[in-house]
C-alpha positions as CSV (number, residue, x, y, z in Angstrom):
1,M,-19.6,-3.4,-13.3
2,S,-20.3,-0.6,-15.4
3,D,-17.3,2.1,-17.2
4,Q,-18.6,4.4,-15.4
5,V,-18.2,3.0,-11.8
6,A,-14.5,0.9,-12.8
7,G,-13.7,4.3,-13.2
8,Q,-14.7,6.2,-10.2
9,E,-12.9,2.6,-8.1
10,P,-9.5,1.7,-10.4
11,F,-7.9,0.6,-7.2
12,E,-11.1,-2.4,-6.8
13,L,-11.2,-1.2,-3.2
14,A,-14.5,0.6,-3.1
15,A,-16.2,-3.8,-2.6
16,V,-14.4,-4.4,1.0
17,R,-16.8,-5.6,3.0
18,N,-13.8,-5.9,6.2
19,R,-10.7,-5.4,7.9
20,E,-9.8,-8.8,5.5
21,D,-11.3,-8.6,3.1
22,Y,-9.3,-5.0,3.4
23,A,-6.1,-5.7,3.6
24,E,-6.7,-9.0,0.6
25,A,-7.6,-6.3,-1.5
26,L,-4.4,-4.3,-0.6
27,T,-1.8,-7.5,-1.0
28,R,-3.4,-8.2,-4.7
29,L,-3.1,-3.9,-5.0
30,I,0.6,-3.9,-3.7
31,D,0.8,-7.1,-6.6
32,R,-0.2,-5.6,-8.9
33,G,1.7,-2.4,-8.5
34,R,5.4,-4.2,-8.5
35,R,4.3,-5.0,-12.0
36,E,3.4,-1.0,-13.2
37,R,6.1,1.1,-13.5
38,C,7.0,3.9,-11.2
39,I,6.6,7.5,-11.8
40,A,7.1,10.1,-8.8
41,L,4.9,11.3,-6.6
42,V,6.5,11.9,-3.0
43,S,9.3,14.2,-2.9
44,G,12.4,12.1,-1.3
45,T,11.9,13.3,1.9
46,E,8.1,13.4,2.2
47,A,8.8,8.9,1.1
48,Y,10.8,8.4,3.6
49,A,8.3,10.0,5.9
50,V,5.8,8.2,4.7
51,A,7.9,5.0,5.7
52,E,8.8,6.0,8.5
53,L,4.9,6.4,9.7
54,L,4.1,3.0,7.9
55,G,7.2,1.9,10.2
56,Q,6.0,3.0,13.4
57,Y,2.4,1.1,12.3
58,A,3.5,-2.1,11.7
59,Q,5.4,-2.2,14.7
60,L,2.1,-2.0,16.1
61,D,0.7,-5.5,15.9
62,P,3.2,-7.3,13.9
63,T,0.8,-10.5,13.3
64,D,-1.8,-8.3,12.1
65,K,-2.5,-8.5,8.2
66,L,-2.5,-4.6,7.5
67,H,0.2,-3.5,9.6
68,Q,2.5,-7.2,7.8
69,L,1.6,-5.4,4.9
70,A,2.4,-1.4,6.4
71,A,5.9,-3.1,7.1
72,T,7.0,-4.2,3.3
73,M,5.1,-1.2,2.0
74,A,8.0,0.6,5.0
75,S,10.4,-1.7,3.4
76,R,10.9,-1.2,-0.1
77,I,9.9,2.5,0.3
78,Y,13.7,2.4,2.2
79,S,15.0,0.4,-0.2
80,R,14.3,3.1,-3.6
81,L,15.3,5.4,-1.6
82,G,18.7,3.8,-0.4
83,A,18.4,3.5,3.2
Protein backbone atom coordinates (compact mmCIF):
# COMPACT_ATOMS: atom_id res chain seq x y z
CA MET A 1 0.00 0.00 0.00
CA SER A 2 1.41 3.37 -0.93
CA ASP A 3 1.79 6.16 1.62
CA GLN A 4 -0.84 8.16 -0.26
CA VAL A 5 -3.42 5.40 0.01
CA ALA A 6 -2.49 4.66 3.63
CA GLY A 7 -3.02 8.33 4.48
CA GLN A 8 -6.47 8.25 2.90
CA GLU A 9 -7.48 5.10 4.78
CA PRO A 10 -5.98 5.35 8.27
CA PHE A 11 -8.44 2.87 9.78
CA GLU A 12 -7.93 0.07 7.20
CA LEU A 13 -11.63 -0.50 6.51
CA ALA A 14 -11.60 0.00 2.75
CA ALA A 15 -10.31 -3.52 2.04
CA VAL A 16 -13.12 -5.40 3.80
CA ARG A 17 -14.95 -7.84 1.53
CA ASN A 18 -17.97 -8.86 3.56
CA ARG A 19 -19.79 -8.44 6.87
CA GLU A 20 -17.49 -10.91 8.68
CA ASP A 21 -14.34 -9.10 7.48
CA TYR A 22 -15.94 -5.82 8.54
CA ALA A 23 -16.64 -7.12 12.05
CA GLU A 24 -13.06 -8.43 12.35
CA ALA A 25 -11.60 -5.14 11.07
CA LEU A 26 -13.69 -3.17 13.56
CA THR A 27 -12.62 -5.50 16.39
CA ARG A 28 -8.96 -4.85 15.54
CA LEU A 29 -9.66 -1.12 15.33
CA ILE A 30 -11.37 -1.12 18.73
CA ASP A 31 -8.46 -3.04 20.27
CA ARG A 32 -6.02 -0.54 18.77
CA GLY A 33 -8.12 2.33 20.07
CA ARG A 34 -7.96 1.04 23.63
CA ARG A 35 -4.20 1.66 23.59
CA GLU A 36 -4.43 5.22 22.22
CA ARG A 37 -4.89 8.41 24.14
CA CYS A 38 -8.50 9.65 24.45
CA ILE A 39 -9.65 12.90 22.91
CA ALA A 40 -13.04 14.59 23.12
CA LEU A 41 -14.92 14.63 19.83
CA VAL A 42 -18.48 15.04 21.01
CA SER A 43 -20.24 16.43 24.05
CA GLY A 44 -21.29 14.19 26.90
CA THR A 45 -24.90 14.49 25.78
CA GLU A 46 -24.00 13.44 22.23
CA ALA A 47 -21.94 10.54 23.56
CA TYR A 48 -24.91 9.39 25.65
CA ALA A 49 -27.17 9.51 22.57
CA VAL A 50 -24.62 7.47 20.59
CA ALA A 51 -24.44 4.90 23.40
CA GLU A 52 -28.23 4.63 23.41
CA LEU A 53 -28.31 4.08 19.64
CA LEU A 54 -25.54 1.49 19.83
CA GLY A 55 -27.35 -0.26 22.67
CA GLN A 56 -30.59 -0.40 20.71
CA TYR A 57 -28.76 -1.75 17.66
CA ALA A 58 -27.00 -4.36 19.80
CA GLN A 59 -30.35 -5.70 21.02
CA LEU A 60 -31.60 -6.40 17.50
CA ASP A 61 -29.47 -9.54 17.17
CA PRO A 62 -27.34 -10.21 20.26
CA THR A 63 -25.55 -13.16 18.63
CA ASP A 64 -24.32 -11.21 15.58
CA LYS A 65 -20.69 -10.07 15.74
CA LEU A 66 -21.43 -6.48 14.67
CA HIS A 67 -24.20 -6.19 17.24
CA GLN A 68 -21.85 -7.53 19.91
CA LEU A 69 -19.33 -4.85 18.95
CA ALA A 70 -22.08 -2.25 19.27
CA ALA A 71 -22.86 -3.54 22.77
CA THR A 72 -19.18 -3.36 23.72
CA MET A 73 -18.85 0.19 22.47
CA ALA A 74 -22.09 1.27 24.18
CA SER A 75 -20.81 -0.18 27.45
CA ARG A 76 -17.46 1.59 27.12
CA ILE A 77 -19.16 4.92 26.39
CA TYR A 78 -21.54 4.53 29.35
CA SER A 79 -18.59 3.65 31.57
CA ARG A 80 -16.63 6.71 30.51
CA LEU A 81 -19.69 8.89 31.07
CA GLY A 82 -20.20 7.40 34.51
CA ALA A 83 -23.73 6.34 33.55
